[in-house]
N, C-alpha and C positions, 0 to 999 in steps of 0.2 A: 598544184595543191599538195601532193605527196611530198614534194621537195620542201615546201614551206613548213609542213608539220615536222619533217625530219630535222629542219634547221632549228625549230623551236625546242625539239627534244634534245638535240645536240647542245644547244645553248644552255639548257637547264642542267644537263649532265656535267657541264664544265664549270658551273657556278661553285666557287670555293666557299667552304664554311668559314664563318668569322674566326679570325685568329685571336685567341684570348690575350688580353694585355696584361701588363704588370700591375698588380694591386698594391704594391709596396707604398706608393704615395698616399693611397686611400687608407691603408692601415695606419699610417702615421697620423693622418688627419682624424681618424676615428679614435685613436688612443688619446690625442690631445683634447678632442671634444668630450670624450667620456670623463677625463680627469676634471675638466671644467664643470661638467654636469654633477659629478659626484661630490665636488667640494663647494657647491653653492646650494642655496635654498630659495624657494619662492616665498614672497611675503611683501609687506608694505613698509618695512623698516629700512633705514639706511643700510646699504650693503647687501640687501636682498634683491631678488630678481622677479620680473613680471611672470606670473603663473602661466599665462597663455604662451609666452615665448619659451618657457621651460618645456611645456608639452611639445611644441613644435620642434625644439632641439632634440628631444628624446626620440620623436618619430623619425627625424632625419638621420639620426645615428642608427636606428634599426634598419632603415632602408639601405644605408651605406654598408652595413654589415652583410646584407643579403647580396650586395654586388660583389663583395670580396669572395664569398663562397660560391658564386655562380660563374658562368662562362660568358664574359662580356669583352667587347672590344676595348682598345685603349681609349678611344674617344668616349665611350660610355663611362669608363672608370674615371676619366678626367672630369666628365660632367658631374659625377657623384662627388668628387673632391670639391668642385666649385660650389655645388649646392650646400655641402656641409660647411664649408668655410663661410658662405653667405649667412647661413643660419647661426653660426657661432658669433659672427659680427652683430647680427640682430639681437641675439641673446645678451651679449656684453653691453650693448647700448641700452638695454632695458633695466640696468641696475638702478636701484633707488639711491639717489644722492642725498647727502645731508646738506641741504641748501643753506648757505651761510646767511645769518641774520644781519650781516653788516649793512646791506643795502635795503633792508626791510624798514621802510619809513613808518608804516602804521599797519596794524592788523586788528580788525574788528571781528572778534569771534562771535559776538552776540551771546556770550555765555551768561545770560541773566541780565545783561546791561549792554550799553553801547560804548564801553570804555576801550581805549587803545591797549591791546594786550602787550605791545612792545615796551611799554613804559616810557615812550617818547612824548606822552602827554596829549596826543591828538584824540581826546575823548569826544565822543558824539553826544549830542543833546537831542532828545526826542521832541519833535514839534509837528504841528499840523501844517497843511499847505493848501493852496488854492485848487478849486475845481471850477469848471466852466470852460466854454469854448471860445471866449474872447475877453478882452479887457473889460468890456461893458457888463459881462455876466460873471466875472470872477467873484467867488465867495469862498470863505474858509471851509474846508472839507470837514473840519471838526473831528478828525481821526488821527490818533497817534499810532506809531508802529506798535504792534502787539506781539508779545512773546508767544512763540509756538514751538512744537517739537521740531527737531532738526531731521536730517536724512536718516538718522539711526533710531528715530522715535524718542530721543531724549527730550524731556520737557524743558521748556524755557531756554533753548539753545539756538534759536533763530528768531528773526523778526518777520512778521507779516506786514505787507504794505498795501494800502489802497486809499482811495479818496484823498490823495495828496499827502499822506503820511510820509514824514521825512526824518532822516537823521542828519542833523546839522553838525558839521565838523568845522570849527572856527578856522578862518583863513590862516595859512602858514606858507611861507616862501618855499618850504620843502616840496609842496605840491606843484610848484612851477619847475618841474624837472624836465631837462632836455631829452631824457630817455626815461621810460617807465614800463612797468608791467602791472596789470591789474588782474588779480585772480580771485574768483569767488564761486560760491555754490548758489544755485537758484532753483526755485520751483515756481514756474509761472502758473497763474490762475487760468489764463486764456490767452487770446491773441490781442495785442494792442500795438498800433503802428509806431508808438513812441514809448516803449517800455524802458524807461531810464533806470539803470542800476546805479551808475556813478556819474557825477557831473561836476565839472569845475568851470562854471560860467558857460555851460553848454557849448555851442559851436564857436563862441568867442575864445574859448580855451580848449577844452576837450570834453568829450562825453562818450560813455560806453553804454549801449542799450541793445534791446532787441527791436528789430523793425517788423513790418507787417507780415513777413514770411517767417518770423521768429529766428532770423539769422542774427548772430552777434554782429554789432555794428559800431564802428569807431569813427568819430569825427575829431579832427584836430586842426587848429589854425596855427600856421607857422609863417615865417617871413617869406616863404615861397607860395603862400596861399592856403586855401582851405583844402583839406583832404577828407573826403567822405568815402568810406569803404566798409562793405559788409564782408562776411567770410567767403562769399562766392558760391555758396550752395549747401554746405552742411548746416543744418538747423537744429535748434533745441526742439526736438520732434514732438514730444508728448507733454501735455499740460499735467500739472500736479505730480511731476516726476523730478526728483532732485538730479541736477546735472551740473558738472563742473565746467566753467567757461573761463577763458583767460585771453588777454590781448596784450601785445607789447608794441612799443614804438621806439624807434631810434633812427636818426639820420635818413628819414624818408622811407623807412621800411616798417610796415605793419604786419604782425603775425597774429593769427587767430587759432585758438585751441579749443577743442571740445573733448571732455573726459580724457585729458592728458595727451591727446593726439593733435599734431599740427594739421590743420585742415585748409589753411590758406596763407599765402605770403603775397603781399601787395607792395609795390615799390612806387615812389613818387619822387619828384624833385626835392632833394634834401633842403631843409630849412630849419631855423631855430624856432621852437614853440613860442608863441606870443604870451608873455607873462599875464596872468590874471591879476587885476588890481586887488588891493587888500580890502576893498569894500565888499567883495563877493566871497562867500564861504564855499567850502567843499561840501557837496551834498551826496547823500546816499538815498536811493529810492525816489529821487525827484530831479528835475532839471535845474531848479532854482528855489531859494527860500522866498517866502512872501516879501521879506524886507528887501530882496534884491530885484524883484520885478518892478517894472514901471507900468502903471495903469492909465496915466493921465496924459500921455504924449499922443502924437499923431501917427505913431507906428515907426518912427525913425530912430528911436532910441535902441541901442543894441540889446537892452534887457526888457524890451516891450513884451507884454504878456500876449502871446498868440493863441493861447489855449493850453489847458493843463496836459502836461506830459509826465506822468508819474508811473512808477512800477506797480504792477498788480500781481502780487505773489509773495513768496518768502525768499529771504536772503540770509546767508550766513558765511562765516569764515572769509571775509573780504580782506585781501592783502594788497598793499601798494608798495612796490619797489621802485627805487629811483634809477634802475638800470633795466635794460631789456634782457630778461633771463634767456638762457639757452633752451632749446627744445627739451633736452634731458632734464633740466631743472624744473620746467613746468610739468613734465611727466612725473617727476618725483613728488612734487607738491600734490598732484592729483592722487598718486599712489598712496602717499602717507596719509592723506585726509580721507581716503576711501575706507579706512579701517577705523572703528570706534576707539 
């Protein structure tokens, strides 16, 4: 017993103190990060940076400086360098880009009307839509989209949808894009299993909606089959709260975004989107127009009315791009549109 204790004491007495490492690499990293921080600003305009990432970068610089002035091993110093470089990379990636309008096919800001703000002529028409649970019970809802305040409280800068209210955008071949991104702001009234925001011949073409768990949901039909996918877990949590959502599709890849952050990437067998015929219009706030539904068949027609699936809530700033935007571009749209 005495021998064991002696061995423990001897072992402890021989334990060497950590040898301080060279802080030179960390000093270089701190100087570089500090220069970046001092020469950039937080904001929502192109060339500015995300405010949260800016705070994180500053905090990491402060921690790194404390390592330089302390007595740390080389491994600890190297870890500090890695942490700082990682935060610098995250900060750089948060820059707000000036997203080119070249691939912006249409933008419905709902600034007092449903006109296409791009000047490309894809102006929307306010119309009513069907309500009812079957073809036998379908009736006109008698409700047009109504102008309401937007996410900043500005009057007449968004449309509220309910009871089948729809914005009809006349068919155009530009909506038959092989790749696309849909970006919009929404404030849902409640939970509806088929809360359609945007639809181009619903599952026969593509549709973007909220499902019963309020998850953003995209369906698209391609030459490789139907693809049904929600974002996998992140939801539009609160009713009556403005939220930015976006989705992109290209070559079998669907990406979902909430408030500028990528929350899900899903991959499928690549296929070419099936073109929507010119008889079916592009719709906002509903799955189809009354003129596009079929009520008198036996249920075999692709446009049979299976029950009303319309949006309940408010929408604004809807963008349609004919390319799949990058993660940073979607984040930039959210950032730019987050400021009045």
